[in-house]
N, C-alpha and C positions, 0 to 999 in steps of 0.2 A: 290535628294539632300534634306537632312533633317536638320532642324534647331532646336535648343533647347536653353533655357535660362541657363546661368551659375549661380551657387549659391556659389561657393567657390572662393574667391578672395584673393590676396595679395596686400599690399600697396607698391608702387614703386615710384621712383622719377618722373615718368610720369603719376602717378595716379593708380587707381585700375585696376589690370589685373588678369586673371585667375591664380590660384596657379600653374598649370602645365606648364605655359608659362615661358620661360627663358627671362631675361632682361640683355642686354649687352651694353657696350659702343660701339658706331659706330666705333671708332678707333680700336677696337679689331677684327672686322670682315671685315674691308675695309681699303684700302690705298688711299690717296688723292693726287691730283696734280692740280696745276693751269695751265690754258691754255697758249698758245703762245702769247707773246707780239710782235707786228710787226709794221712796218712803213707803211705809205700810199703807198710808192713806191712798196712795196711787194704785195699789193692787186691789183688783176687784173684778166685776163682771163686765165692765165697759172698757173700751180702749183696744189697743193692739195686742195680739197674741204674743206671748213671750216665752222663749225657751229658757229653762232653768237647768241646773246641773243634773237633776234626776232624769231629764230627757236625753241625756248623753250616753247613758250606760245601757248596754244590751248586746245580744248576739249579732244584731244587724250592724252593718257598716254605717248606716244612716241614723240621723237623729230620730228619736221616737216621739210621736205626737200624742202621747197619753198625758192627761192631767195638765194641759197647758193652762196658764192663767193669763189675765189681761192687765195691761198697765194703762192707766188713764193719763196719757200724754198726747201731745200733738205730734203724731209721727211724721207729718209733712214738714214740720220744723226740725225734726230729727231724722230726716230721710237717710242720712249716712249710716244710721243704726239698723235700717231695714235690710234683711238678709236677701241675698241673691242665690239662685240655684248654683251649686258648686262651691259655696263658701265652706271652709273647713273650720270647725269650732273646737276649742280646747277648754278643758276644765281648768280654771285659773287657780282655785283654792279648794283644798279638800282636807278633812280631818284624817282620812286614811291616805298615807303616802302613795299607795299604788293607784289611787284615784286621780291624783293631780296630773295634769298634762294629757289626760285621755282625750283622744281625738275622735270626732264624729263628723260625718259629711251631711250638709244640708242639701236635700234633694228637691227643694221647692215645696210649696204648699198652696192651697186654694185661695188664701188671702194673705195680706202682709204679715210678716213675723219679724220680731226683734229678739234681742238676747240680753240676758241680765249681766250685772257687773261681775259675777263669778266666772264669766266666760270670756275668752279671747277669740276674736275672729281673724282668720287668715284668708285673704282674697288674692287669688293668683293673678299675676300681671302678664303671664305668658300662655300661649296656646299650645306649647309643645309638651305640656305636662297633663297627664290624666289625673283628675281629682281623686278618682277611686284608687289608682295605683299609689298616689302620694299618701292618702289616708291610711291605706294598709301599711305602708312603710312607717308612718308615724305611730302606728300601733305595734310595730315590731319591737322585739327585745332590744335590738341594736339602737333604735331611735329612743326608746323609753329610757334606757340606761343613761344616755347622754342628757336627755331632758331633766331627769330626776337628779342627776349628779350636780346640776347647776341650780336646782330649786332651793329656795330658802325654807327653813323649817323652825318654827317655835312651837306653838300649840297646833298650828295647821301647816300643811305644806303649800307653798306658793310658787307658781310658775309665772314668769313675767314675759313680756314681749321680747326683752333682751335675751332671755333664755332660749326662746324659740328662734329668734332672728339669726343667731350665729350657728344654729344647727346646720350641719352639712347634709345634703340630700342627694341620692343617686338619681341620674336621669338616663335611662336607656332610650332607645328610639321610641317615639310615640306609639307606633304599632306594637312594639314589644310590651310597653307599659299596659296597653289596652288588653293584650292577650293574657298577661299576668293577672290583671284585675279581673278578667273574665273567668279565669280558673277559680280564683278565690271567691268570687261572687256566687258561682255555682255551688261551691261547698257551703257557703253561708246560707244559701237558699235551701239546701238539703238539711242543714242544721235546724233552720226555722220550721221547715215542714215536719221534721221529726218532733220538735218541741210542741208543735200544734197537735200532733197525734197523741203525745203524752198527756197534754191538757184535756183532750177529748176523752181519753180512757179514764183519767182521774175523775172527770165529771160523771162518767158512766158508773165508776166505782162508788162515788158518793151517793148516787141514786139507788144503786143496788144494795148498799149497806142499809140505807133507810128502809128500803122495801123488805129485804130478807130478814133483818133483825127485829122487825115489828110484825110482819105478816107471815114470814116463813114460806114454806113451799106447799102449795096445794090445800090450804086450809079454807073452810067455809064458815066455821063458827068462831066468833071472837068474843072477848070480854074486855071491859075497860080496866086498865091497871092504874090505880090512883098513884102508885109509887113512880111509875114511868110516865104518866100523863098521856097515855095513848092506848089504843086497842091492840091486843095481842091475841094469838090463837088460844082458844079455850083450854087446850090441854097443856099449855106451857106453864112452867112454874116460875115464880119470882123468888130470887134468893140474893142475900148479900154475898159479895165476893168471898168473904171469910168463911162462909158455910160450904163452899165448894173448892176452895183453894187455900193453900198455906202461904202466908205472907212472911218473908224473911227480910228484915231491915238490914242494910249494910252497915259495916263498921270498919273504919280505916285501921289497918295494922301499923305497927311502928315504922317510921320512915326508913330506919336503918335496914329494914328487910326488903326494901325496893331494889330491884336490879333489872338490867337489860340483858342478862346472860342466860336467861331461861331457868334460873334456879327457883324451884317452887312451881306455882301455878300462875296463869295470867291474872293480872289485877286490873279491874275496871273501876274507875273512880266516879264516873258520871256519864252524862250523855255526850261529853266531848269524845268518848271512846266509841260511840255508836256509828255503825255503818248503815247501809240501806235496810238490812235485815239482821245481820250479826255484828257484834262488836269487833273492833280491830285491836289486836294486841300491840301495846306500846311498851309496857313494863310488866315485870313478874314480882311475885311476893313469896318469900320463903316461910313466913309465919302468918298465914291467913287467919283472920278472926271470924268472918262470916263467908260461907261458901254457897254459891249457886251451882246447881247440878246442870248437866247438859239437858237442853230442852226447856229449862225454866224460862219464863218471861221476865226480862229485865225491864224495870220501870224507873224512869227518872223522877226522883222525889223532890228535886230542887229545880228552880226556874231554869229553863222552861220545863215545868212539871208535865208528866204524861207522855213523854217520848218513850217509845217501846222498841226493844230488840229481843232477839232470841239467843240464849246462850248456846253456842255450838260446841262447848266443852266445859268441863268443870272449871270454875274460876272463883277468885276472891272478889267480893263486892265492897266498895267503900261507902261512905255516908251519903253520897249523892244518888245511890241506887237502892232499890228493893228487888228481891226475887219473888216472883209469883209462881208457886209450884201447883200445877193443876192436879187434882186428885180424883179418884173414882173413875167413872166412865166418861167424864167430861172431856171434850176435845180442846186441846190447847189453843189451836188457831181460832176456834170459835170464841173462846174466852178473850183472846187478844183483840179480835175485831169488836167484840161487845164492849170491852173497856174503852176502845177508841171512840165508839159511838156514844157511850155514856158520857165521856168527857166532853165530846163535841156538843152534846145537848145541855150539859151542865154549865159550861163556861160560855159567857157571851162572846160574840165575835170580837176578836182583837184583845180579849182579856187573858190574863195568865194568873195562875197561883204562884206564890213565892216558894211555897213548900207544902208538903203533905205528909202526914204521919201514918203509922201502922193502923191505928183505930179508924181513921178516915178511909183508908184504902179498904179495910175489911168490911166497911159498910157501903161500899159501892153497890148500888142496887141494879142487878142484871136479870134479864129473862133467860130461861133455859128450856129449850126443847128437849126431846129425847135425844140420846147420844147419836143415833143414826142421822137424824135431821141436823144436829150440830155439825157432823162431819160433811154432810151435803152442802150446807151453807158455807162452811169454811172452805170447801173445795172450789166452789164457784168464785169466791172472793180471792182465793189464792191464785187461781188461774188468771184473774184480771191483774193481780199484782205481778205475776210472771210476765204478762204482756207489757206492763209498764217498765219492768226491769229490762226486758229485751230492747225496748225502744231507748231507754236510758243508755244502755251499752252501745247501741248504734250511734247515738249522739256523741258519746265520749270518743268513739272511734273516729267519727268525722272531725271532732275538735282536735284530736291528735294528728290526723292527716293534715288539717289546715295549718296547725302549728309547724309541722315538718315542712310543708310546702312553702310557707312564708319564709322559713329559715333559708331554704335553698334558692327560691325564685327571686326574692327581694335582694339577695346578695349576689345573684348571677352565677352561683355555683352550678346550677342547672339552668339552661337557657331554653327559650321557646323559639323554634325556627319560624321566622317571619318571611313570607314570600315578598 
């Protein structure tokens, strides 16, 4: 596959495009239809599978087939609502503006599928257009800006058939469309594979945490811990967090001392400032009230409670955070992983605390091996976290590459040579 820079352009309603590309209104090459409106009584385990808005979002270009529900309707009488492979679907209404008008491609399914009233279907009337190429274009910034600029918004953002039908779309030759789509599909495939690797490593980490934080390394003799509700190595101690660590609750300084000029020290208000491991500096504070030291564990004390970061510098902490300062020979990373496991076991799946105070934190009941074993356990789990972070960085690089390629390939600034 050979790439080259285009030098001859035409000005169009959607910007500069190669002179040899056609530009047409969407309504000239496609027909549109809103999805089925239905009552709650019609939704259940019987009937035709139905695509909802949640099936539209994802890294893939195609509709996701997770959590489909069924509508109890006679789809033979509503055959025009049955999807065909190659139909392009749009999110018609969304509470989030960036979600409205999002396009996904229906790639067929093993049984008939329809689509709900929050979705608009576009069905191409011409063979000269690649559905994959067009769907990528419809996801591009160039198309999204045009679609959303015409969308209505009150409580929710609404995209209509009229919004879509008057959108201009570029049409290179069909072979070039297919080549462009092929490049972007390969990157999407790499992104999804990387995401799959991340999920597998996260599953491995989950099992390792459960194993290492209850059974340790190389133990044969165990005792039952009533406090933890499980067996742990005989020589391990049970302690409240407050007996091993100092808990410092945050306090917001006067707002007049906030600044973006680097005056004072970084100020972190809550988990909104958290990164993957370390917080991200947005503002500074010249008169800090409560200070976390470098290497303190930062703990989110307001919903979502329990998110954790590590302070990589001295910083001021606001009311949404607490600092956990590990004392003695205890290993900081071991304490961090133990807190995560404690909260995971304490809080039912899908539940959250609204807030947690100092006394509650100090009474978190954790198990403590000797310091050397703490370091060994933390090292194993940290290595797994490093693998996850490495894959995340790979995914981010691929996403940046895809974004850049969409910008130049879908506008024809860079062309693919077609034999």
